[in-house]
N, CA, C and O atoms as CSV, one atom per row, in Angstrom:
chain,resi,resn,atom,element,x,y,z
A,1,UNK,N,N,-25.388,-6.242,20.339
A,1,UNK,CA,C,-26.408,-5.233,20.474
A,1,UNK,C,C,-25.856,-3.916,19.925
A,1,UNK,O,O,-24.725,-3.534,20.223
A,2,UNK,N,N,-26.666,-3.230,19.123
A,2,UNK,CA,C,-26.247,-1.982,18.485
A,2,UNK,C,C,-27.251,-0.884,18.821
A,2,UNK,O,O,-28.459,-1.072,18.670
A,3,UNK,N,N,-26.747,0.263,19.277
A,3,UNK,CA,C,-27.585,1.430,19.564
A,3,UNK,C,C,-27.077,2.613,18.758
A,3,UNK,O,O,-25.874,2.873,18.720
A,4,UNK,N,N,-27.992,3.333,18.112
A,4,UNK,CA,C,-27.624,4.544,17.369
A,4,UNK,C,C,-28.566,5.678,17.742
A,4,UNK,O,O,-29.780,5.491,17.825
A,5,UNK,N,N,-27.997,6.846,17.963
A,5,UNK,CA,C,-28.764,8.066,18.206
A,5,UNK,C,C,-28.236,9.137,17.268
A,5,UNK,O,O,-27.034,9.226,17.021
A,6,UNK,N,N,-29.153,9.954,16.746
A,6,UNK,CA,C,-28.732,10.996,15.812
A,6,UNK,C,C,-29.600,12.231,16.007
A,6,UNK,O,O,-30.811,12.128,16.205
A,7,UNK,N,N,-28.968,13.399,15.949
A,7,UNK,CA,C,-29.695,14.662,15.992
A,7,UNK,C,C,-29.056,15.598,14.971
A,7,UNK,O,O,-27.832,15.711,14.896
A,8,UNK,N,N,-29.894,16.260,14.192
A,8,UNK,CA,C,-29.376,17.190,13.196
A,8,UNK,C,C,-30.383,18.315,12.984
A,8,UNK,O,O,-31.564,18.179,13.301
A,9,UNK,N,N,-29.901,19.411,12.450
A,9,UNK,CA,C,-30.765,20.549,12.194
A,9,UNK,C,C,-29.972,21.693,11.596
A,9,UNK,O,O,-28.751,21.621,11.458
A,10,UNK,N,N,-30.690,22.751,11.241
A,10,UNK,CA,C,-30.010,23.905,10.681
A,10,UNK,C,C,-30.768,25.185,11.036
A,10,UNK,O,O,-31.959,25.167,11.346
A,11,UNK,N,N,-30.037,26.284,10.978
A,11,UNK,CA,C,-30.567,27.622,11.229
A,11,UNK,C,C,-30.102,28.502,10.078
A,11,UNK,O,O,-28.956,28.405,9.640
A,12,UNK,N,N,-30.992,29.360,9.588
A,12,UNK,CA,C,-30.593,30.258,8.501
A,12,UNK,C,C,-31.077,31.676,8.788
A,12,UNK,O,O,-32.014,31.893,9.556
A,13,UNK,N,N,-30.411,32.629,8.149
A,13,UNK,CA,C,-30.735,34.042,8.285
A,13,UNK,C,C,-30.566,34.688,6.916
A,13,UNK,O,O,-29.566,34.456,6.236
A,14,UNK,N,N,-31.541,35.498,6.511
A,14,UNK,CA,C,-31.472,36.211,5.238
A,14,UNK,C,C,-31.586,37.708,5.498
A,14,UNK,O,O,-32.504,38.163,6.179
A,15,UNK,N,N,-30.641,38.467,4.945
A,15,UNK,CA,C,-30.649,39.926,5.056
A,15,UNK,C,C,-30.793,40.521,3.663
A,15,UNK,O,O,-30.012,40.202,2.767
A,16,UNK,N,N,-31.780,41.377,3.477
A,16,UNK,CA,C,-31.936,42.106,2.221
A,16,UNK,C,C,-31.140,43.401,2.349
A,16,UNK,O,O,-31.597,44.362,2.969
A,17,UNK,N,N,-29.947,43.419,1.757
A,17,UNK,CA,C,-29.035,44.550,1.900
A,17,UNK,C,C,-29.431,45.730,1.018
A,17,UNK,O,O,-29.224,46.883,1.398
A,18,UNK,N,N,-29.985,45.460,-0.129
A,18,UNK,CA,C,-30.433,46.495,-1.070
A,18,UNK,C,C,-31.555,45.884,-1.908
A,18,UNK,O,O,-31.940,44.734,-1.699
A,19,UNK,N,N,-32.070,46.659,-2.852
A,19,UNK,CA,C,-33.207,46.203,-3.654
A,19,UNK,C,C,-32.950,44.849,-4.317
A,19,UNK,O,O,-33.824,43.983,-4.296
A,20,UNK,N,N,-31.794,44.655,-4.891
A,20,UNK,CA,C,-31.491,43.425,-5.628
A,20,UNK,C,C,-30.364,42.610,-5.001
A,20,UNK,O,O,-29.843,41.688,-5.629
A,21,UNK,N,N,-29.988,42.939,-3.781
A,21,UNK,CA,C,-28.832,42.305,-3.140
A,21,UNK,C,C,-29.248,41.700,-1.805
A,21,UNK,O,O,-29.820,42.382,-0.955
A,22,UNK,N,N,-28.952,40.400,-1.628
A,22,UNK,CA,C,-29.265,39.763,-0.349
A,22,UNK,C,C,-28.109,38.880,0.108
A,22,UNK,O,O,-27.337,38.359,-0.697
A,23,UNK,N,N,-28.018,38.732,1.412
A,23,UNK,CA,C,-26.990,37.918,2.056
A,23,UNK,C,C,-27.691,36.853,2.881
A,23,UNK,O,O,-28.577,37.153,3.681
A,24,UNK,N,N,-27.283,35.595,2.676
A,24,UNK,CA,C,-27.856,34.479,3.423
A,24,UNK,C,C,-26.749,33.773,4.189
A,24,UNK,O,O,-25.633,33.622,3.693
A,25,UNK,N,N,-27.066,33.347,5.392
A,25,UNK,CA,C,-26.134,32.570,6.200
A,25,UNK,C,C,-26.829,31.339,6.757
A,25,UNK,O,O,-28.006,31.388,7.116
A,26,UNK,N,N,-26.097,30.242,6.827
A,26,UNK,CA,C,-26.642,28.976,7.312
A,26,UNK,C,C,-25.656,28.348,8.290
A,26,UNK,O,O,-24.442,28.425,8.098
A,27,UNK,N,N,-26.180,27.733,9.329
A,27,UNK,CA,C,-25.391,26.885,10.221
A,27,UNK,C,C,-26.109,25.542,10.265
A,27,UNK,O,O,-27.295,25.473,10.589
A,28,UNK,N,N,-25.383,24.477,9.937
A,28,UNK,CA,C,-25.963,23.132,9.922
A,28,UNK,C,C,-25.139,22.237,10.846
A,28,UNK,O,O,-23.910,22.301,10.859
A,29,UNK,N,N,-25.834,21.404,11.617
A,29,UNK,CA,C,-25.178,20.548,12.601
A,29,UNK,C,C,-25.717,19.124,12.478
A,29,UNK,O,O,-26.911,18.927,12.250
A,30,UNK,N,N,-24.847,18.145,12.627
A,30,UNK,CA,C,-25.225,16.733,12.573
A,30,UNK,C,C,-24.359,15.978,13.579
A,30,UNK,O,O,-23.132,16.002,13.483
A,31,UNK,N,N,-24.996,15.308,14.544
A,31,UNK,CA,C,-24.276,14.546,15.572
A,31,UNK,C,C,-24.860,13.139,15.618
A,31,UNK,O,O,-26.077,12.967,15.697
A,32,UNK,N,N,-23.988,12.135,15.568
A,32,UNK,CA,C,-24.427,10.741,15.602
A,32,UNK,C,C,-23.561,9.963,16.584
A,32,UNK,O,O,-22.334,10.058,16.548
A,33,UNK,N,N,-24.205,9.188,17.467
A,33,UNK,CA,C,-23.482,8.305,18.380
A,33,UNK,C,C,-23.899,6.865,18.094
A,33,UNK,O,O,-25.074,6.580,17.862
A,34,UNK,N,N,-22.931,5.978,18.114
A,34,UNK,CA,C,-23.177,4.558,17.907
A,34,UNK,C,C,-22.451,3.783,18.994
A,34,UNK,O,O,-21.267,4.008,19.244
A,35,UNK,N,N,-23.170,2.865,19.641
A,35,UNK,CA,C,-22.581,2.008,20.670
A,35,UNK,C,C,-22.916,0.563,20.341
A,35,UNK,O,O,-24.022,0.262,19.893
A,36,UNK,N,N,-21.962,-0.327,20.562
A,36,UNK,CA,C,-22.228,-1.742,20.316
A,36,UNK,C,C,-21.526,-2.597,21.365
A,36,UNK,O,O,-20.467,-2.241,21.882
A,37,UNK,N,N,-22.148,-3.734,21.661
A,37,UNK,CA,C,-21.584,-4.707,22.601
A,37,UNK,C,C,-21.362,-6.022,21.869
A,37,UNK,O,O,-22.141,-6.405,20.996
A,38,UNK,N,N,-20.282,-6.708,22.241
A,38,UNK,CA,C,-19.994,-8.040,21.710
A,38,UNK,C,C,-19.890,-8.995,22.899
A,38,UNK,O,O,-19.091,-8.784,23.811
A,39,UNK,N,N,-20.707,-10.045,22.875
A,39,UNK,CA,C,-20.705,-11.024,23.966
A,39,UNK,C,C,-20.578,-12.427,23.374
A,39,UNK,O,O,-21.332,-12.808,22.479
A,40,UNK,N,N,-19.634,-13.168,23.880
A,40,UNK,CA,C,-19.464,-14.566,23.486
A,40,UNK,C,C,-19.439,-15.399,24.760
A,40,UNK,O,O,-18.602,-15.172,25.635
A,41,UNK,N,N,-20.350,-16.361,24.870
A,41,UNK,CA,C,-20.450,-17.174,26.083
A,41,UNK,C,C,-19.482,-18.345,26.038
A,41,UNK,O,O,-19.001,-18.741,24.977
A,42,UNK,N,N,-19.204,-18.896,27.239
A,42,UNK,CA,C,-18.334,-20.069,27.283
A,42,UNK,C,C,-19.083,-21.258,26.700
A,42,UNK,O,O,-20.313,-21.308,26.720
A,43,UNK,N,N,-18.328,-22.204,26.187
A,43,UNK,CA,C,-18.922,-23.388,25.589
A,43,UNK,C,C,-19.216,-23.228,24.108
A,43,UNK,O,O,-19.693,-24.166,23.471
A,44,UNK,N,N,-18.945,-22.075,23.557
A,44,UNK,CA,C,-19.171,-21.851,22.135
A,44,UNK,C,C,-17.930,-22.207,21.342
A,44,UNK,O,O,-17.081,-22.968,21.808
A,45,UNK,N,N,-17.827,-21.662,20.156
A,45,UNK,CA,C,-16.696,-21.957,19.285
A,45,UNK,C,C,-15.400,-21.328,19.774
A,45,UNK,O,O,-14.327,-21.906,19.600
A,46,UNK,N,N,-15.486,-20.158,20.382
A,46,UNK,CA,C,-14.279,-19.470,20.815
A,46,UNK,C,C,-14.228,-19.335,22.324
A,46,UNK,O,O,-14.987,-19.979,23.047
A,47,UNK,N,N,-13.331,-18.496,22.782
A,47,UNK,CA,C,-13.166,-18.222,24.203
A,47,UNK,C,C,-14.221,-17.190,24.613
A,47,UNK,O,O,-14.516,-16.267,23.854
A,48,UNK,N,N,-14.790,-17.348,25.818
A,48,UNK,CA,C,-15.777,-16.392,26.309
A,48,UNK,C,C,-15.137,-15.007,26.404
A,48,UNK,O,O,-14.006,-14.867,26.870
A,49,UNK,N,N,-15.875,-13.986,25.957
A,49,UNK,CA,C,-15.316,-12.631,25.986
A,49,UNK,C,C,-16.440,-11.599,25.959
A,49,UNK,O,O,-17.601,-11.909,25.696
A,50,UNK,N,N,-16.042,-10.356,26.244
A,50,UNK,CA,C,-16.977,-9.236,26.221
A,50,UNK,C,C,-16.240,-8.034,25.651
A,50,UNK,O,O,-15.066,-7.817,25.952
A,51,UNK,N,N,-16.931,-7.255,24.829
A,51,UNK,CA,C,-16.336,-6.046,24.266
A,51,UNK,C,C,-17.380,-4.965,24.070
A,51,UNK,O,O,-18.569,-5.251,23.932
A,52,UNK,N,N,-16.922,-3.715,24.059
A,52,UNK,CA,C,-17.813,-2.566,23.915
A,52,UNK,C,C,-17.142,-1.531,23.026
A,52,UNK,O,O,-15.965,-1.220,23.208
A,53,UNK,N,N,-17.891,-0.993,22.059
A,53,UNK,CA,C,-17.398,0.060,21.164
A,53,UNK,C,C,-18.297,1.284,21.297
A,53,UNK,O,O,-19.514,1.163,21.442
A,54,UNK,N,N,-17.691,2.447,21.246
A,54,UNK,CA,C,-18.427,3.710,21.311
A,54,UNK,C,C,-17.858,4.637,20.243
A,54,UNK,O,O,-16.650,4.873,20.206
A,55,UNK,N,N,-18.726,5.167,19.367
A,55,UNK,CA,C,-18.294,5.994,18.246
A,55,UNK,C,C,-19.134,7.264,18.210
A,55,UNK,O,O,-20.360,7.197,18.300
A,56,UNK,N,N,-18.482,8.429,18.077
A,56,UNK,CA,C,-19.150,9.723,18.018
A,56,UNK,C,C,-18.705,10.448,16.757
A,56,UNK,O,O,-17.509,10.629,16.529
A,57,UNK,N,N,-19.669,10.865,15.935
A,57,UNK,CA,C,-19.397,11.625,14.712
A,57,UNK,C,C,-20.084,12.981,14.823
A,57,UNK,O,O,-21.275,13.053,15.125
A,58,UNK,N,N,-19.333,14.060,14.577
A,58,UNK,CA,C,-19.906,15.411,14.606
A,58,UNK,C,C,-19.521,16.144,13.328
A,58,UNK,O,O,-18.369,16.099,12.897
A,59,UNK,N,N,-20.493,16.816,12.731
A,59,UNK,CA,C,-20.251,17.628,11.536
A,59,UNK,C,C,-20.929,18.984,11.738
A,59,UNK,O,O,-22.104,19.053,12.098
A,60,UNK,N,N,-20.179,20.054,11.503
A,60,UNK,CA,C,-20.692,21.410,11.650
A,60,UNK,C,C,-20.350,22.186,10.388
A,60,UNK,O,O,-19.186,22.250,9.992
A,61,UNK,N,N,-21.358,22.774,9.756
A,61,UNK,CA,C,-21.181,23.533,8.510
A,61,UNK,C,C,-21.580,24.985,8.717
A,61,UNK,O,O,-22.612,25.281,9.320
A,62,UNK,N,N,-20.747,25.883,8.209
A,62,UNK,CA,C,-21.065,27.304,8.144
A,62,UNK,C,C,-21.090,27.680,6.665
A,62,UNK,O,O,-20.106,27.468,5.955
A,63,UNK,N,N,-22.201,28.236,6.196
A,63,UNK,CA,C,-22.338,28.581,4.784
A,63,UNK,C,C,-22.796,30.029,4.649
A,63,UNK,O,O,-23.583,30.526,5.454
A,64,UNK,N,N,-22.291,30.690,3.620
A,64,UNK,CA,C,-22.708,32.053,3.318
A,64,UNK,C,C,-22.941,32.208,1.830
A,64,UNK,O,O,-22.231,31.607,1.025
A,65,UNK,N,N,-23.934,33.013,1.454
A,65,UNK,CA,C,-24.261,33.225,0.048
A,65,UNK,C,C,-24.686,34.676,-0.154
A,65,UNK,O,O,-25.624,35.157,0.481
A,66,UNK,N,N,-23.985,35.357,-1.043
A,66,UNK,CA,C,-24.313,36.725,-1.434
A,66,UNK,C,C,-24.901,36.662,-2.841
A,66,UNK,O,O,-24.258,36.152,-3.759
A,67,UNK,N,N,-26.128,37.180,-3.016
A,67,UNK,CA,C,-26.832,37.075,-4.300
A,67,UNK,C,C,-27.240,38.453,-4.803
A,67,UNK,O,O,-27.713,39.301,-4.046
A,68,UNK,N,N,-27.042,38.650,-6.106
A,68,UNK,CA,C,-27.491,39.877,-6.764
A,68,UNK,C,C,-28.266,39.475,-8.006
A,68,UNK,O,O,-27.793,38.663,-8.801
A,69,UNK,N,N,-29.463,40.043,-8.177
A,69,UNK,CA,C,-30.228,39.773,-9.396
A,69,UNK,C,C,-30.868,41.067,-9.877
A,69,UNK,O,O,-31.229,41.936,-9.082
A,70,UNK,N,N,-30.999,41.175,-11.186
A,70,UNK,CA,C,-31.556,42.385,-11.780
A,70,UNK,C,C,-32.142,42.039,-13.141
A,70,UNK,O,O,-31.858,40.993,-13.725
A,71,UNK,N,N,-32.962,42.951,-13.618
A,71,UNK,CA,C,-33.579,42.772,-14.933
A,71,UNK,C,C,-33.543,44.115,-15.657
A,71,UNK,O,O,-33.926,45.150,-15.113
A,72,UNK,N,N,-33.071,44.063,-16.897
A,72,UNK,CA,C,-33.039,45.250,-17.756
A,72,UNK,C,C,-33.752,44.868,-19.050
A,72,UNK,O,O,-33.218,44.102,-19.851
A,73,UNK,N,N,-34.938,45.392,-19.253
A,73,UNK,CA,C,-35.717,45.036,-20.442
A,73,UNK,C,C,-36.044,43.556,-20.436
A,73,UNK,O,O,-36.632,43.050,-19.480
A,74,UNK,N,N,-35.671,42.867,-21.489
A,74,UNK,CA,C,-35.904,41.423,-21.591
A,74,UNK,C,C,-34.766,40.598,-21.003
A,74,UNK,O,O,-34.852,39.371,-20.943
A,75,UNK,N,N,-33.717,41.257,-20.577
A,75,UNK,CA,C,-32.532,40.561,-20.063
A,75,UNK,C,C,-32.544,40.549,-18.532
A,75,UNK,O,O,-32.664,41.594,-17.892
A,76,UNK,N,N,-32.419,39.360,-17.962
A,76,UNK,CA,C,-32.270,39.254,-16.505
A,76,UNK,C,C,-30.943,38.567,-16.219
A,76,UNK,O,O,-30.490,37.729,-16.999
A,77,UNK,N,N,-30.325,38.922,-15.105
A,77,UNK,CA,C,-29.049,38.308,-14.744
A,77,UNK,C,C,-28.962,38.149,-13.235
A,77,UNK,O,O,-29.517,38.935,-12.468
A,78,UNK,N,N,-28.247,37.107,-12.836
A,78,UNK,CA,C,-28.048,36.760,-11.427
A,78,UNK,C,C,-26.572,36.498,-11.191
A,78,UNK,O,O,-25.891,35.902,-12.026
A,79,UNK,N,N,-26.086,36.951,-10.041
A,79,UNK,CA,C,-24.718,36.666,-9.615
A,79,UNK,C,C,-24.774,36.091,-8.202
A,79,UNK,O,O,-25.502,36.593,-7.346
A,80,UNK,N,N,-24.009,35.048,-7.971
A,80,UNK,CA,C,-23.932,34.422,-6.651
A,80,UNK,C,C,-22.475,34.253,-6.253
A,80,UNK,O,O,-21.630,33.888,-7.071
A,81,UNK,N,N,-22.197,34.522,-4.993
A,81,UNK,CA,C,-20.874,34.296,-4.415
A,81,UNK,C,C,-21.091,33.594,-3.088
A,81,UNK,O,O,-21.775,34.116,-2.207
A,82,UNK,N,N,-20.510,32.411,-2.942
A,82,UNK,CA,C,-20.752,31.630,-1.729
A,82,UNK,C,C,-19.488,31.036,-1.155
A,82,UNK,O,O,-18.456,30.945,-1.818
A,83,UNK,N,N,-19.598,30.635,0.097
A,83,UNK,CA,C,-18.481,29.991,0.795
A,83,UNK,C,C,-19.039,28.982,1.792
A,83,UNK,O,O,-20.163,29.121,2.276
A,84,UNK,N,N,-18.233,27.965,2.088
A,84,UNK,CA,C,-18.617,26.934,3.045
A,84,UNK,C,C,-17.398,26.548,3.866
A,84,UNK,O,O,-16.309,26.353,3.326
A,85,UNK,N,N,-17.587,26.441,5.166
A,85,UNK,CA,C,-16.552,25.922,6.063
A,85,UNK,C,C,-17.170,24.738,6.791
A,85,UNK,O,O,-18.232,24.861,7.401
A,86,UNK,N,N,-16.501,23.590,6.726
A,86,UNK,CA,C,-17.009,22.369,7.345
A,86,UNK,C,C,-16.004,21.872,8.373
A,86,UNK,O,O,-14.803,21.813,8.108
A,87,UNK,N,N,-16.513,21.513,9.555
A,87,UNK,CA,C,-15.664,20.983,10.621
A,87,UNK,C,C,-16.188,19.605,11.003
A,87,UNK,O,O,-17.345,19.456,11.396
A,88,UNK,N,N,-15.328,18.604,10.884
A,88,UNK,CA,C,-15.664,17.230,11.259
A,88,UNK,C,C,-14.860,16.828,12.480
A,88,UNK,O,O,-13.696,17.202,12.625
A,89,UNK,N,N,-15.499,16.058,13.360
A,89,UNK,CA,C,-14.817,15.555,14.548
A,89,UNK,C,C,-15.333,14.147,14.812
A,89,UNK,O,O,-16.536,13.944,14.974
A,90,UNK,N,N,-14.439,13.185,14.856
A,90,UNK,CA,C,-14.793,11.792,15.121
A,90,UNK,C,C,-14.026,11.303,16.340
A,90,UNK,O,O,-12.840,11.591,16.499
A,91,UNK,N,N,-14.721,10.556,17.202
A,91,UNK,CA,C,-14.090,9.951,18.375
A,91,UNK,C,C,-14.495,8.484,18.419
A,91,UNK,O,O,-15.641,8.134,18.136
A,92,UNK,N,N,-13.534,7.627,18.780
A,92,UNK,CA,C,-13.793,6.193,18.839
A,92,UNK,C,C,-13.123,5.616,20.073
A,92,UNK,O,O,-11.967,5.925,20.364
A,93,UNK,N,N,-13.854,4.774,20.798
A,93,UNK,CA,C,-13.293,4.092,21.972
A,93,UNK,C,C,-13.699,2.622,21.917
A,93,UNK,O,O,-14.836,2.294,21.579
A,94,UNK,N,N,-12.760,1.748,22.250
A,94,UNK,CA,C,-13.027,0.306,22.268
A,94,UNK,C,C,-12.438,-0.291,23.539
A,94,UNK,O,O,-11.313,0.020,23.930
A,95,UNK,N,N,-13.218,-1.147,24.168
A,95,UNK,CA,C,-12.746,-1.865,25.354
A,95,UNK,C,C,-13.186,-3.318,25.223
A,95,UNK,O,O,-14.296,-3.602,24.773
A,96,UNK,N,N,-12.310,-4.230,25.617
A,96,UNK,CA,C,-12.675,-5.644,25.556
A,96,UNK,C,C,-11.782,-6.445,26.490
A,96,UNK,O,O,-10.710,-5.996,26.897
A,97,UNK,N,N,-12.249,-7.636,26.817
A,97,UNK,CA,C,-11.446,-8.530,27.648
A,97,UNK,C,C,-10.313,-9.110,26.805
A,97,UNK,O,O,-10.415,-9.203,25.582
A,98,UNK,N,N,-9.243,-9.494,27.476
A,98,UNK,CA,C,-8.088,-10.090,26.808
A,98,UNK,C,C,-7.868,-11.477,27.404
A,98,UNK,O,O,-7.792,-11.624,28.624
A,99,UNK,N,N,-7.766,-12.482,26.559
A,99,UNK,CA,C,-7.503,-13.838,27.037
A,99,UNK,C,C,-8.729,-14.529,27.606
A,99,UNK,O,O,-8.593,-15.504,28.346
A,100,UNK,N,N,-9.894,-14.062,27.290
A,100,UNK,CA,C,-11.116,-14.711,27.746
A,100,UNK,C,C,-11.792,-13.951,28.866
A,100,UNK,O,O,-11.317,-12.909,29.317
A,101,UNK,N,N,-12.918,-14.500,29.303
A,101,UNK,CA,C,-13.697,-13.919,30.386
A,101,UNK,C,C,-13.705,-14.931,31.518
A,101,UNK,O,O,-14.245,-16.026,31.363
A,102,UNK,N,N,-13.111,-14.580,32.660
A,102,UNK,CA,C,-12.871,-15.534,33.747
A,102,UNK,C,C,-14.030,-15.650,34.730
A,102,UNK,O,O,-13.847,-16.212,35.810
A,103,UNK,N,N,-15.205,-15.145,34.401
A,103,UNK,CA,C,-16.350,-15.234,35.305
A,103,UNK,C,C,-17.381,-16.162,34.661
A,103,UNK,O,O,-18.157,-15.717,33.816
A,104,UNK,N,N,-17.406,-17.443,35.045
A,104,UNK,CA,C,-18.358,-18.378,34.442
A,104,UNK,C,C,-19.797,-17.925,34.686
A,104,UNK,O,O,-20.133,-17.477,35.782
A,105,UNK,N,N,-20.634,-18.042,33.676
A,105,UNK,CA,C,-22.043,-17.691,33.794
A,105,UNK,C,C,-22.337,-16.204,33.744
A,105,UNK,O,O,-23.496,-15.815,33.883
A,106,UNK,N,N,-21.333,-15.354,33.550
A,106,UNK,CA,C,-21.537,-13.901,33.531
A,106,UNK,C,C,-22.368,-13.483,32.324
A,106,UNK,O,O,-23.246,-12.629,32.440
A,107,UNK,N,N,-22.097,-14.072,31.184
A,107,UNK,CA,C,-22.859,-13.787,29.969
A,107,UNK,C,C,-23.760,-14.974,29.690
A,107,UNK,O,O,-23.295,-16.105,29.553
A,108,UNK,N,N,-25.051,-14.706,29.609
A,108,UNK,CA,C,-25.994,-15.802,29.354
A,108,UNK,C,C,-26.687,-15.592,28.035
A,108,UNK,O,O,-27.520,-16.407,27.639
């Protein structure tokens, strides 16, 4: 059995610092959890067993962008300066029986 849950989103802010100059900031977040169970009953090909896995993935982004644009006659020009900081965090846990499952009929 496999279960997955995910939530993500972002927030942004734009500041007009001057006529042709603006600063933008973004925060983006993504969190995903995955859980799975492994069940093998007695009487099958292998030894009866049970196992559980839990996995958590987190990603957090901070982004900034400074933009300048202008037009002189027929000539227009744009300048952009940006930065990104990304933080990842992963956690994993696994539990399972060792040497079989000693409770007959527990997994059906």
